mmCIF file of the C-alpha atoms, coordinates in Angstrom:
data_MODEL
# 
_entry.id   MODEL 
# 
loop_
_atom_site.group_PDB 
_atom_site.id 
_atom_site.type_symbol 
_atom_site.label_atom_id 
_atom_site.label_alt_id 
_atom_site.label_comp_id 
_atom_site.label_asym_id 
_atom_site.label_entity_id 
_atom_site.label_seq_id 
_atom_site.pdbx_PDB_ins_code 
_atom_site.Cartn_x 
_atom_site.Cartn_y 
_atom_site.Cartn_z 
_atom_site.occupancy 
_atom_site.B_iso_or_equiv 
_atom_site.pdbx_formal_charge 
_atom_site.auth_seq_id 
_atom_site.auth_comp_id 
_atom_site.auth_asym_id 
_atom_site.auth_atom_id 
_atom_site.pdbx_PDB_model_num 
ATOM 1   C CA . MET A 1 1   ? 0.000   0.000   0.000   1.00 0.00 ? 1   MET A CA 1 
ATOM 2   C CA . ASN A 1 2   ? 1.369   3.372   -1.015  1.00 0.00 ? 2   ASN A CA 1 
ATOM 3   C CA . THR A 1 3   ? 1.353   5.300   2.273   1.00 0.00 ? 3   THR A CA 1 
ATOM 4   C CA . ASN A 1 4   ? 0.686   8.694   0.682   1.00 0.00 ? 4   ASN A CA 1 
ATOM 5   C CA . LEU A 1 5   ? -1.804  7.531   -1.929  1.00 0.00 ? 5   LEU A CA 1 
ATOM 6   C CA . GLN A 1 6   ? -4.509  9.592   -0.225  1.00 0.00 ? 6   GLN A CA 1 
ATOM 7   C CA . GLU A 1 7   ? -2.581  12.800  -0.887  1.00 0.00 ? 7   GLU A CA 1 
ATOM 8   C CA . LYS A 1 8   ? -1.800  11.764  -4.452  1.00 0.00 ? 8   LYS A CA 1 
ATOM 9   C CA . ILE A 1 9   ? -5.488  11.225  -5.167  1.00 0.00 ? 9   ILE A CA 1 
ATOM 10  C CA . LYS A 1 10  ? -6.286  14.688  -3.788  1.00 0.00 ? 10  LYS A CA 1 
ATOM 11  C CA . GLU A 1 11  ? -3.730  16.179  -6.182  1.00 0.00 ? 11  GLU A CA 1 
ATOM 12  C CA . VAL A 1 12  ? -5.465  14.849  -9.300  1.00 0.00 ? 12  VAL A CA 1 
ATOM 13  C CA . LYS A 1 13  ? -9.158  14.953  -8.351  1.00 0.00 ? 13  LYS A CA 1 
ATOM 14  C CA . SER A 1 14  ? -9.870  18.425  -9.696  1.00 0.00 ? 14  SER A CA 1 
ATOM 15  C CA . SER A 1 15  ? -8.508  17.467  -13.128 1.00 0.00 ? 15  SER A CA 1 
ATOM 16  C CA . ILE A 1 16  ? -11.034 14.669  -13.731 1.00 0.00 ? 16  ILE A CA 1 
ATOM 17  C CA . VAL A 1 17  ? -14.289 15.441  -15.582 1.00 0.00 ? 17  VAL A CA 1 
ATOM 18  C CA . ALA A 1 18  ? -17.451 13.568  -16.451 1.00 0.00 ? 18  ALA A CA 1 
ATOM 19  C CA . ILE A 1 19  ? -18.523 13.759  -20.107 1.00 0.00 ? 19  ILE A CA 1 
ATOM 20  C CA . GLY A 1 20  ? -22.152 13.778  -21.215 1.00 0.00 ? 20  GLY A CA 1 
ATOM 21  C CA . PHE A 1 21  ? -24.844 15.448  -23.283 1.00 0.00 ? 21  PHE A CA 1 
ATOM 22  C CA . ASN A 1 22  ? -28.351 16.847  -22.864 1.00 0.00 ? 22  ASN A CA 1 
ATOM 23  C CA . PRO A 1 23  ? -31.022 14.574  -24.428 1.00 0.00 ? 23  PRO A CA 1 
ATOM 24  C CA . THR A 1 24  ? -33.510 17.237  -23.276 1.00 0.00 ? 24  THR A CA 1 
ATOM 25  C CA . PRO A 1 25  ? -32.849 20.676  -21.768 1.00 0.00 ? 25  PRO A CA 1 
ATOM 26  C CA . ASP A 1 26  ? -33.489 19.422  -18.203 1.00 0.00 ? 26  ASP A CA 1 
ATOM 27  C CA . LYS A 1 27  ? -31.701 16.036  -18.388 1.00 0.00 ? 27  LYS A CA 1 
ATOM 28  C CA . ILE A 1 28  ? -28.119 14.843  -18.766 1.00 0.00 ? 28  ILE A CA 1 
ATOM 29  C CA . THR A 1 29  ? -26.771 11.529  -20.060 1.00 0.00 ? 29  THR A CA 1 
ATOM 30  C CA . ILE A 1 30  ? -23.264 10.727  -18.838 1.00 0.00 ? 30  ILE A CA 1 
ATOM 31  C CA . ILE A 1 31  ? -21.182 8.605   -21.204 1.00 0.00 ? 31  ILE A CA 1 
ATOM 32  C CA . GLY A 1 32  ? -17.694 8.602   -19.708 1.00 0.00 ? 32  GLY A CA 1 
ATOM 33  C CA . SER A 1 33  ? -14.786 10.493  -18.196 1.00 0.00 ? 33  SER A CA 1 
ATOM 34  C CA . GLY A 1 34  ? -11.834 12.650  -19.217 1.00 0.00 ? 34  GLY A CA 1 
ATOM 35  C CA . PHE A 1 35  ? -8.922  14.542  -17.674 1.00 0.00 ? 35  PHE A CA 1 
ATOM 36  C CA . GLY A 1 36  ? -6.932  17.741  -18.079 1.00 0.00 ? 36  GLY A CA 1 
ATOM 37  C CA . VAL A 1 37  ? -3.856  17.667  -20.336 1.00 0.00 ? 37  VAL A CA 1 
ATOM 38  C CA . SER A 1 38  ? -3.116  21.392  -20.671 1.00 0.00 ? 38  SER A CA 1 
ATOM 39  C CA . ASP A 1 39  ? -3.434  24.652  -18.791 1.00 0.00 ? 39  ASP A CA 1 
ATOM 40  C CA . ASP A 1 40  ? -5.921  26.046  -21.305 1.00 0.00 ? 40  ASP A CA 1 
ATOM 41  C CA . GLY A 1 41  ? -8.824  23.640  -20.948 1.00 0.00 ? 41  GLY A CA 1 
ATOM 42  C CA . LYS A 1 42  ? -7.906  20.665  -23.131 1.00 0.00 ? 42  LYS A CA 1 
ATOM 43  C CA . ILE A 1 43  ? -9.113  17.270  -21.939 1.00 0.00 ? 43  ILE A CA 1 
ATOM 44  C CA . LEU A 1 44  ? -8.199  13.798  -23.130 1.00 0.00 ? 44  LEU A CA 1 
ATOM 45  C CA . SER A 1 45  ? -10.713 10.966  -23.303 1.00 0.00 ? 45  SER A CA 1 
ATOM 46  C CA . ALA A 1 46  ? -11.657 7.870   -25.305 1.00 0.00 ? 46  ALA A CA 1 
ATOM 47  C CA . ALA A 1 47  ? -12.678 8.291   -28.957 1.00 0.00 ? 47  ALA A CA 1 
ATOM 48  C CA . HIS A 1 48  ? -15.362 5.591   -28.812 1.00 0.00 ? 48  HIS A CA 1 
ATOM 49  C CA . LEU A 1 49  ? -17.422 7.804   -26.496 1.00 0.00 ? 49  LEU A CA 1 
ATOM 50  C CA . TYR A 1 50  ? -17.624 10.464  -29.204 1.00 0.00 ? 50  TYR A CA 1 
ATOM 51  C CA . ASN A 1 51  ? -18.062 7.997   -32.070 1.00 0.00 ? 51  ASN A CA 1 
ATOM 52  C CA . GLN A 1 52  ? -21.266 6.553   -30.601 1.00 0.00 ? 52  GLN A CA 1 
ATOM 53  C CA . LEU A 1 53  ? -23.041 9.922   -30.573 1.00 0.00 ? 53  LEU A CA 1 
ATOM 54  C CA . SER A 1 54  ? -25.475 11.402  -33.073 1.00 0.00 ? 54  SER A CA 1 
ATOM 55  C CA . PRO A 1 55  ? -24.848 14.895  -34.552 1.00 0.00 ? 55  PRO A CA 1 
ATOM 56  C CA . GLU A 1 56  ? -27.488 16.339  -32.212 1.00 0.00 ? 56  GLU A CA 1 
ATOM 57  C CA . GLN A 1 57  ? -25.857 14.738  -29.163 1.00 0.00 ? 57  GLN A CA 1 
ATOM 58  C CA . ILE A 1 58  ? -22.454 16.013  -30.270 1.00 0.00 ? 58  ILE A CA 1 
ATOM 59  C CA . SER A 1 59  ? -23.831 19.556  -30.444 1.00 0.00 ? 59  SER A CA 1 
ATOM 60  C CA . ASN A 1 60  ? -24.884 19.220  -26.788 1.00 0.00 ? 60  ASN A CA 1 
ATOM 61  C CA . LEU A 1 61  ? -21.653 17.629  -25.536 1.00 0.00 ? 61  LEU A CA 1 
ATOM 62  C CA . LYS A 1 62  ? -20.509 18.846  -22.109 1.00 0.00 ? 62  LYS A CA 1 
ATOM 63  C CA . ALA A 1 63  ? -17.979 18.167  -19.360 1.00 0.00 ? 63  ALA A CA 1 
ATOM 64  C CA . ASN A 1 64  ? -18.766 18.334  -15.656 1.00 0.00 ? 64  ASN A CA 1 
ATOM 65  C CA . ALA A 1 65  ? -15.724 20.015  -14.136 1.00 0.00 ? 65  ALA A CA 1 
ATOM 66  C CA . MET A 1 66  ? -14.885 20.925  -10.545 1.00 0.00 ? 66  MET A CA 1 
ATOM 67  C CA . ILE A 1 67  ? -15.198 24.678  -9.935  1.00 0.00 ? 67  ILE A CA 1 
ATOM 68  C CA . LYS A 1 68  ? -14.781 24.827  -6.154  1.00 0.00 ? 68  LYS A CA 1 
ATOM 69  C CA . GLN A 1 69  ? -13.275 22.646  -3.443  1.00 0.00 ? 69  GLN A CA 1 
ATOM 70  C CA . GLU A 1 70  ? -13.754 23.415  0.255   1.00 0.00 ? 70  GLU A CA 1 
ATOM 71  C CA . SER A 1 71  ? -11.683 22.241  3.219   1.00 0.00 ? 71  SER A CA 1 
ATOM 72  C CA . ASN A 1 72  ? -14.535 20.088  4.531   1.00 0.00 ? 72  ASN A CA 1 
ATOM 73  C CA . GLU A 1 73  ? -14.328 17.955  1.337   1.00 0.00 ? 73  GLU A CA 1 
ATOM 74  C CA . LEU A 1 74  ? -17.346 19.630  -0.229  1.00 0.00 ? 74  LEU A CA 1 
ATOM 75  C CA . GLU A 1 75  ? -16.825 19.832  -3.997  1.00 0.00 ? 75  GLU A CA 1 
ATOM 76  C CA . PHE A 1 76  ? -18.818 21.795  -6.542  1.00 0.00 ? 76  PHE A CA 1 
ATOM 77  C CA . TYR A 1 77  ? -19.110 21.015  -10.250 1.00 0.00 ? 77  TYR A CA 1 
ATOM 78  C CA . GLN A 1 78  ? -20.508 22.753  -13.319 1.00 0.00 ? 78  GLN A CA 1 
ATOM 79  C CA . TRP A 1 79  ? -21.458 21.444  -16.768 1.00 0.00 ? 79  TRP A CA 1 
ATOM 80  C CA . LEU A 1 80  ? -19.594 23.323  -19.502 1.00 0.00 ? 80  LEU A CA 1 
ATOM 81  C CA . PRO A 1 81  ? -19.702 22.826  -23.303 1.00 0.00 ? 81  PRO A CA 1 
ATOM 82  C CA . ILE A 1 82  ? -16.830 20.969  -24.969 1.00 0.00 ? 82  ILE A CA 1 
ATOM 83  C CA . LYS A 1 83  ? -15.809 20.549  -28.609 1.00 0.00 ? 83  LYS A CA 1 
ATOM 84  C CA . LEU A 1 84  ? -13.709 17.917  -30.332 1.00 0.00 ? 84  LEU A CA 1 
ATOM 85  C CA . ILE A 1 85  ? -10.248 19.098  -31.389 1.00 0.00 ? 85  ILE A CA 1 
ATOM 86  C CA . SER A 1 86  ? -8.926  15.847  -32.865 1.00 0.00 ? 86  SER A CA 1 
ATOM 87  C CA . LYS A 1 87  ? -9.107  12.096  -32.390 1.00 0.00 ? 87  LYS A CA 1 
ATOM 88  C CA . ASN A 1 88  ? -7.212  8.904   -33.147 1.00 0.00 ? 88  ASN A CA 1 
ATOM 89  C CA . ASP A 1 89  ? -9.690  6.091   -33.731 1.00 0.00 ? 89  ASP A CA 1 
ATOM 90  C CA . LYS A 1 90  ? -6.992  3.421   -34.083 1.00 0.00 ? 90  LYS A CA 1 
ATOM 91  C CA . ASP A 1 91  ? -5.817  4.065   -30.543 1.00 0.00 ? 91  ASP A CA 1 
ATOM 92  C CA . ASP A 1 92  ? -9.256  5.110   -29.227 1.00 0.00 ? 92  ASP A CA 1 
ATOM 93  C CA . LEU A 1 93  ? -8.130  8.560   -28.070 1.00 0.00 ? 93  LEU A CA 1 
ATOM 94  C CA . ALA A 1 94  ? -9.834  11.949  -28.396 1.00 0.00 ? 94  ALA A CA 1 
ATOM 95  C CA . LEU A 1 95  ? -8.846  15.491  -27.454 1.00 0.00 ? 95  LEU A CA 1 
ATOM 96  C CA . PHE A 1 96  ? -11.488 18.061  -26.503 1.00 0.00 ? 96  PHE A CA 1 
ATOM 97  C CA . GLN A 1 97  ? -11.544 21.761  -25.624 1.00 0.00 ? 97  GLN A CA 1 
ATOM 98  C CA . ILE A 1 98  ? -13.663 22.793  -22.668 1.00 0.00 ? 98  ILE A CA 1 
ATOM 99  C CA . GLU A 1 99  ? -15.259 26.233  -22.912 1.00 0.00 ? 99  GLU A CA 1 
ATOM 100 C CA . ASP A 1 100 ? -14.991 28.669  -19.991 1.00 0.00 ? 100 ASP A CA 1 
ATOM 101 C CA . TYR A 1 101 ? -12.169 26.564  -18.543 1.00 0.00 ? 101 TYR A CA 1 
ATOM 102 C CA . LYS A 1 102 ? -11.042 29.498  -16.393 1.00 0.00 ? 102 LYS A CA 1 
ATOM 103 C CA . LYS A 1 103 ? -14.122 28.886  -14.236 1.00 0.00 ? 103 LYS A CA 1 
ATOM 104 C CA . THR A 1 104 ? -12.782 25.458  -13.321 1.00 0.00 ? 104 THR A CA 1 
ATOM 105 C CA . LEU A 1 105 ? -10.031 23.961  -11.147 1.00 0.00 ? 105 LEU A CA 1 
ATOM 106 C CA . LEU A 1 106 ? -8.937  21.900  -14.139 1.00 0.00 ? 106 LEU A CA 1 
ATOM 107 C CA . ARG A 1 107 ? -5.167  21.563  -14.442 1.00 0.00 ? 107 ARG A CA 1 
ATOM 108 C CA . LYS A 1 108 ? -2.729  19.577  -16.530 1.00 0.00 ? 108 LYS A CA 1 
ATOM 109 C CA . LEU A 1 109 ? -1.828  16.103  -15.270 1.00 0.00 ? 109 LEU A CA 1 
ATOM 110 C CA . ASP A 1 110 ? 1.767   15.027  -15.838 1.00 0.00 ? 110 ASP A CA 1 
ATOM 111 C CA . PHE A 1 111 ? 2.591   12.053  -18.072 1.00 0.00 ? 111 PHE A CA 1 
ATOM 112 C CA . ASP A 1 112 ? 4.864   9.122   -17.353 1.00 0.00 ? 112 ASP A CA 1 
ATOM 113 C CA . ASP A 1 113 ? 6.699   7.021   -19.947 1.00 0.00 ? 113 ASP A CA 1 
ATOM 114 C CA . SER A 1 114 ? 4.216   4.185   -20.467 1.00 0.00 ? 114 SER A CA 1 
ATOM 115 C CA . ASP A 1 115 ? 6.846   2.069   -22.242 1.00 0.00 ? 115 ASP A CA 1 
ATOM 116 C CA . LYS A 1 116 ? 8.717   1.746   -18.944 1.00 0.00 ? 116 LYS A CA 1 
ATOM 117 C CA . ILE A 1 117 ? 5.741   0.357   -17.020 1.00 0.00 ? 117 ILE A CA 1 
ATOM 118 C CA . ILE A 1 118 ? 6.174   -3.322  -16.109 1.00 0.00 ? 118 ILE A CA 1 
ATOM 119 C CA . VAL A 1 119 ? 3.948   -6.118  -14.832 1.00 0.00 ? 119 VAL A CA 1 
ATOM 120 C CA . GLY A 1 120 ? 3.422   -5.736  -11.097 1.00 0.00 ? 120 GLY A CA 1 
ATOM 121 C CA . ASP A 1 121 ? 3.544   -1.923  -11.013 1.00 0.00 ? 121 ASP A CA 1 
ATOM 122 C CA . GLU A 1 122 ? 0.863   -0.488  -8.730  1.00 0.00 ? 122 GLU A CA 1 
ATOM 123 C CA . VAL A 1 123 ? -1.672  1.762   -10.459 1.00 0.00 ? 123 VAL A CA 1 
ATOM 124 C CA . TYR A 1 124 ? -4.991  3.441   -9.856  1.00 0.00 ? 124 TYR A CA 1 
ATOM 125 C CA . PHE A 1 125 ? -7.664  5.026   -12.027 1.00 0.00 ? 125 PHE A CA 1 
ATOM 126 C CA . ILE A 1 126 ? -10.186 7.694   -11.118 1.00 0.00 ? 126 ILE A CA 1 
ATOM 127 C CA . GLY A 1 127 ? -13.351 8.538   -13.012 1.00 0.00 ? 127 GLY A CA 1 
ATOM 128 C CA . PHE A 1 128 ? -17.136 8.654   -13.030 1.00 0.00 ? 128 PHE A CA 1 
ATOM 129 C CA . PRO A 1 129 ? -18.520 5.090   -13.358 1.00 0.00 ? 129 PRO A CA 1 
ATOM 130 C CA . TYR A 1 130 ? -22.319 4.825   -13.208 1.00 0.00 ? 130 TYR A CA 1 
ATOM 131 C CA . ALA A 1 131 ? -22.344 8.599   -12.625 1.00 0.00 ? 131 ALA A CA 1 
ATOM 132 C CA . ALA A 1 132 ? -25.943 9.205   -13.724 1.00 0.00 ? 132 ALA A CA 1 
ATOM 133 C CA . GLN A 1 133 ? -27.213 6.256   -11.676 1.00 0.00 ? 133 GLN A CA 1 
ATOM 134 C CA . LEU A 1 134 ? -25.406 7.513   -8.565  1.00 0.00 ? 134 LEU A CA 1 
ATOM 135 C CA . MET A 1 135 ? -26.899 10.978  -9.086  1.00 0.00 ? 135 MET A CA 1 
ATOM 136 C CA . ASN A 1 136 ? -30.370 9.466   -9.432  1.00 0.00 ? 136 ASN A CA 1 
ATOM 137 C CA . GLU A 1 137 ? -29.839 7.551   -6.179  1.00 0.00 ? 137 GLU A CA 1 
ATOM 138 C CA . GLY A 1 138 ? -29.077 10.816  -4.379  1.00 0.00 ? 138 GLY A CA 1 
ATOM 139 C CA . PHE A 1 139 ? -25.286 10.496  -4.137  1.00 0.00 ? 139 PHE A CA 1 
ATOM 140 C CA . GLY A 1 140 ? -24.633 13.536  -6.328  1.00 0.00 ? 140 GLY A CA 1 
ATOM 141 C CA . VAL A 1 141 ? -21.443 13.876  -8.368  1.00 0.00 ? 141 VAL A CA 1 
ATOM 142 C CA . THR A 1 142 ? -19.239 10.971  -7.274  1.00 0.00 ? 142 THR A CA 1 
ATOM 143 C CA . LEU A 1 143 ? -15.625 10.385  -8.299  1.00 0.00 ? 143 LEU A CA 1 
ATOM 144 C CA . ILE A 1 144 ? -14.655 6.732   -7.846  1.00 0.00 ? 144 ILE A CA 1 
ATOM 145 C CA . VAL A 1 145 ? -11.075 5.488   -7.333  1.00 0.00 ? 145 VAL A CA 1 
ATOM 146 C CA . ASN A 1 146 ? -10.004 1.922   -8.203  1.00 0.00 ? 146 ASN A CA 1 
ATOM 147 C CA . LYS A 1 147 ? -6.588  0.473   -7.397  1.00 0.00 ? 147 LYS A CA 1 
ATOM 148 C CA . GLY A 1 148 ? -4.768  -2.505  -8.932  1.00 0.00 ? 148 GLY A CA 1 
ATOM 149 C CA . ILE A 1 149 ? -1.579  -3.660  -10.586 1.00 0.00 ? 149 ILE A CA 1 
ATOM 150 C CA . ILE A 1 150 ? -0.419  -3.985  -14.167 1.00 0.00 ? 150 ILE A CA 1 
ATOM 151 C CA . SER A 1 151 ? -1.287  -7.571  -15.106 1.00 0.00 ? 151 SER A CA 1 
ATOM 152 C CA . ASN A 1 152 ? 0.171   -7.584  -18.612 1.00 0.00 ? 152 ASN A CA 1 
ATOM 153 C CA . THR A 1 153 ? 1.331   -5.363  -21.442 1.00 0.00 ? 153 THR A CA 1 
ATOM 154 C CA . LYS A 1 154 ? 0.591   -5.909  -25.127 1.00 0.00 ? 154 LYS A CA 1 
ATOM 155 C CA . ARG A 1 155 ? 2.193   -4.713  -28.356 1.00 0.00 ? 155 ARG A CA 1 
ATOM 156 C CA . ASP A 1 156 ? 0.485   -4.079  -31.681 1.00 0.00 ? 156 ASP A CA 1 
ATOM 157 C CA . GLY A 1 157 ? 1.018   -7.195  -33.798 1.00 0.00 ? 157 GLY A CA 1 
ATOM 158 C CA . THR A 1 158 ? -0.003  -5.384  -37.009 1.00 0.00 ? 158 THR A CA 1 
ATOM 159 C CA . ASP A 1 159 ? 2.405   -2.464  -36.579 1.00 0.00 ? 159 ASP A CA 1 
ATOM 160 C CA . PRO A 1 160 ? 6.007   -3.069  -37.758 1.00 0.00 ? 160 PRO A CA 1 
ATOM 161 C CA . ALA A 1 161 ? 7.183   -0.797  -34.935 1.00 0.00 ? 161 ALA A CA 1 
ATOM 162 C CA . ARG A 1 162 ? 5.426   -3.081  -32.438 1.00 0.00 ? 162 ARG A CA 1 
ATOM 163 C CA . LYS A 1 163 ? 4.288   -0.140  -30.334 1.00 0.00 ? 163 LYS A CA 1 
ATOM 164 C CA . ARG A 1 164 ? 2.918   -1.001  -26.921 1.00 0.00 ? 164 ARG A CA 1 
ATOM 165 C CA . ASN A 1 165 ? -0.824  -0.615  -27.369 1.00 0.00 ? 165 ASN A CA 1 
ATOM 166 C CA . TRP A 1 166 ? -2.453  -2.057  -24.222 1.00 0.00 ? 166 TRP A CA 1 
ATOM 167 C CA . LEU A 1 167 ? -1.896  -1.996  -20.487 1.00 0.00 ? 167 LEU A CA 1 
ATOM 168 C CA . ILE A 1 168 ? -3.931  -4.762  -18.820 1.00 0.00 ? 168 ILE A CA 1 
ATOM 169 C CA . VAL A 1 169 ? -4.986  -3.975  -15.244 1.00 0.00 ? 169 VAL A CA 1 
ATOM 170 C CA . ASP A 1 170 ? -6.022  -6.272  -12.413 1.00 0.00 ? 170 ASP A CA 1 
ATOM 171 C CA . ALA A 1 171 ? -9.091  -4.301  -11.327 1.00 0.00 ? 171 ALA A CA 1 
ATOM 172 C CA . ILE A 1 172 ? -12.817 -3.924  -11.968 1.00 0.00 ? 172 ILE A CA 1 
ATOM 173 C CA . SER A 1 173 ? -13.778 -1.040  -14.255 1.00 0.00 ? 173 SER A CA 1 
ATOM 174 C CA . ASN A 1 174 ? -17.395 -0.055  -14.816 1.00 0.00 ? 174 ASN A CA 1 
ATOM 175 C CA . PRO A 1 175 ? -19.319 1.854   -17.515 1.00 0.00 ? 175 PRO A CA 1 
ATOM 176 C CA . GLY A 1 176 ? -18.437 5.529   -17.271 1.00 0.00 ? 176 GLY A CA 1 
ATOM 177 C CA . ASN A 1 177 ? -14.747 4.955   -16.527 1.00 0.00 ? 177 ASN A CA 1 
ATOM 178 C CA . SER A 1 178 ? -13.873 5.056   -20.224 1.00 0.00 ? 178 SER A CA 1 
ATOM 179 C CA . GLY A 1 179 ? -11.625 8.058   -20.825 1.00 0.00 ? 179 GLY A CA 1 
ATOM 180 C CA . CYS A 1 180 ? -10.391 8.398   -17.257 1.00 0.00 ? 180 CYS A CA 1 
ATOM 181 C CA . PRO A 1 181 ? -6.653  8.373   -16.465 1.00 0.00 ? 181 PRO A CA 1 
ATOM 182 C CA . LEU A 1 182 ? -4.687  5.317   -15.403 1.00 0.00 ? 182 LEU A CA 1 
ATOM 183 C CA . ILE A 1 183 ? -2.056  6.602   -12.981 1.00 0.00 ? 183 ILE A CA 1 
ATOM 184 C CA . ASN A 1 184 ? 1.260   5.219   -11.766 1.00 0.00 ? 184 ASN A CA 1 
ATOM 185 C CA . ALA A 1 185 ? 0.757   4.984   -7.981  1.00 0.00 ? 185 ALA A CA 1 
ATOM 186 C CA . GLU A 1 186 ? 4.454   5.637   -7.349  1.00 0.00 ? 186 GLU A CA 1 
ATOM 187 C CA . THR A 1 187 ? 5.002   8.746   -9.500  1.00 0.00 ? 187 THR A CA 1 
ATOM 188 C CA . ASN A 1 188 ? 1.373   9.954   -9.619  1.00 0.00 ? 188 ASN A CA 1 
ATOM 189 C CA . LYS A 1 189 ? 1.742   10.508  -13.356 1.00 0.00 ? 189 LYS A CA 1 
ATOM 190 C CA . VAL A 1 190 ? -0.650  9.336   -16.088 1.00 0.00 ? 190 VAL A CA 1 
ATOM 191 C CA . ILE A 1 191 ? 0.392   6.145   -17.875 1.00 0.00 ? 191 ILE A CA 1 
ATOM 192 C CA . GLY A 1 192 ? -2.788  5.398   -19.810 1.00 0.00 ? 192 GLY A CA 1 
ATOM 193 C CA . VAL A 1 193 ? -6.383  6.157   -20.745 1.00 0.00 ? 193 VAL A CA 1 
ATOM 194 C CA . MET A 1 194 ? -8.953  3.605   -19.585 1.00 0.00 ? 194 MET A CA 1 
ATOM 195 C CA . THR A 1 195 ? -10.885 2.322   -22.570 1.00 0.00 ? 195 THR A CA 1 
ATOM 196 C CA . ILE A 1 196 ? -12.164 -1.222  -22.059 1.00 0.00 ? 196 ILE A CA 1 
ATOM 197 C CA . THR A 1 197 ? -13.567 -3.570  -19.443 1.00 0.00 ? 197 THR A CA 1 
ATOM 198 C CA . PHE A 1 198 ? -14.339 -7.258  -19.758 1.00 0.00 ? 198 PHE A CA 1 
ATOM 199 C CA . ARG A 1 199 ? -17.677 -8.667  -18.603 1.00 0.00 ? 199 ARG A CA 1 
ATOM 200 C CA . THR A 1 200 ? -19.616 -11.897 -18.772 1.00 0.00 ? 200 THR A CA 1 
ATOM 201 C CA . LYS A 1 201 ? -23.360 -12.481 -18.917 1.00 0.00 ? 201 LYS A CA 1 
ATOM 202 C CA . SER A 1 202 ? -24.892 -12.522 -15.463 1.00 0.00 ? 202 SER A CA 1 
ATOM 203 C CA . LYS A 1 203 ? -25.908 -15.918 -14.055 1.00 0.00 ? 203 LYS A CA 1 
ATOM 204 C CA . VAL A 1 204 ? -27.814 -14.202 -11.266 1.00 0.00 ? 204 VAL A CA 1 
ATOM 205 C CA . GLN A 1 205 ? -30.014 -12.048 -13.545 1.00 0.00 ? 205 GLN A CA 1 
ATOM 206 C CA . PRO A 1 206 ? -29.880 -13.830 -16.932 1.00 0.00 ? 206 PRO A CA 1 
ATOM 207 C CA . ASN A 1 207 ? -33.054 -12.155 -18.213 1.00 0.00 ? 207 ASN A CA 1 
ATOM 208 C CA . LEU A 1 208 ? -31.787 -8.632  -17.618 1.00 0.00 ? 208 LEU A CA 1 
ATOM 209 C CA . ASP A 1 209 ? -29.122 -6.729  -19.492 1.00 0.00 ? 209 ASP A CA 1 
ATOM 210 C CA . ILE A 1 210 ? -26.729 -6.941  -16.571 1.00 0.00 ? 210 ILE A CA 1 
ATOM 211 C CA . ARG A 1 211 ? -23.138 -8.020  -17.046 1.00 0.00 ? 211 ARG A CA 1 
ATOM 212 C CA . GLU A 1 212 ? -20.946 -9.261  -14.243 1.00 0.00 ? 212 GLU A CA 1 
ATOM 213 C CA . PRO A 1 213 ? -17.525 -7.589  -14.226 1.00 0.00 ? 213 PRO A CA 1 
ATOM 214 C CA . MET A 1 214 ? -14.378 -9.638  -14.556 1.00 0.00 ? 214 MET A CA 1 
ATOM 215 C CA . HIS A 1 215 ? -11.272 -8.532  -12.696 1.00 0.00 ? 215 HIS A CA 1 
ATOM 216 C CA . ILE A 1 216 ? -9.717  -7.464  -16.002 1.00 0.00 ? 216 ILE A CA 1 
ATOM 217 C CA . CYS A 1 217 ? -9.716  -4.061  -17.669 1.00 0.00 ? 217 CYS A CA 1 
ATOM 218 C CA . ALA A 1 218 ? -7.357  -2.262  -20.009 1.00 0.00 ? 218 ALA A CA 1 
ATOM 219 C CA . ALA A 1 219 ? -5.995  1.151   -20.937 1.00 0.00 ? 219 ALA A CA 1 
ATOM 220 C CA . LYS A 1 220 ? -4.357  2.687   -23.966 1.00 0.00 ? 220 LYS A CA 1 
ATOM 221 C CA . PRO A 1 221 ? -0.760  3.692   -23.066 1.00 0.00 ? 221 PRO A CA 1 
ATOM 222 C CA . ILE A 1 222 ? -0.338  7.438   -22.708 1.00 0.00 ? 222 ILE A CA 1 
ATOM 223 C CA . ASN A 1 223 ? 2.648   7.432   -25.115 1.00 0.00 ? 223 ASN A CA 1 
ATOM 224 C CA . LEU A 1 224 ? 0.131   6.821   -27.921 1.00 0.00 ? 224 LEU A CA 1 
ATOM 225 C CA . ALA A 1 225 ? -1.518  10.161  -27.118 1.00 0.00 ? 225 ALA A CA 1 
ATOM 226 C CA . LYS A 1 226 ? 1.610   12.304  -27.362 1.00 0.00 ? 226 LYS A CA 1 
ATOM 227 C CA . ASP A 1 227 ? 1.301   12.832  -31.133 1.00 0.00 ? 227 ASP A CA 1 
ATOM 228 C CA . LEU A 1 228 ? -2.376  13.763  -30.738 1.00 0.00 ? 228 LEU A CA 1 
ATOM 229 C CA . LEU A 1 229 ? -1.453  16.410  -28.175 1.00 0.00 ? 229 LEU A CA 1 
ATOM 230 C CA . LYS A 1 230 ? 1.035   18.061  -30.515 1.00 0.00 ? 230 LYS A CA 1 
# 
């Protein structure tokens, strides 16, 4: 257990956003997470979140960013419009610009060298899984932290350069975590963008569209995003 993990989590919390859109003026649908990668309101997330949206949903795309943090752990958020800057569908990465970013506590998270990460390294990810459901249950805006280790690393078998293209994590990730940062617990720097979780059909509720999470999820290494950020 990293003894100062609590402080490290506090350092990054204000840079994590929920991403969603307004299906109607008085409702919000949350589709995933993102995080700050610049000092002028740019956020990185997963491209598949954007690719599943209709043109109307894209026009209403927003990020829920922290605007105030009090000493008693009270945190305040505001929905602000965002626009796509660029995306890399092959690596499932997307860069957005948040409007009115100066209203927020959003700041740039530092990157680690994801090619140096090895199996057994301790990591954590922080995002907004089941965010809308938690709001509906009265919990409000709820950032969730999950901790695990790197279980495996994979390289692209179709790329002659054999770039590392997956970091497999021994943890449970839920819908809404896509786009959130995977962080090296030692350095507190971003090593990946969470993009996929593995689930199996529920044996407990086979007639409902409920999937039981496996203790396997995966992130795109942050080194793959460096060209996108240029």
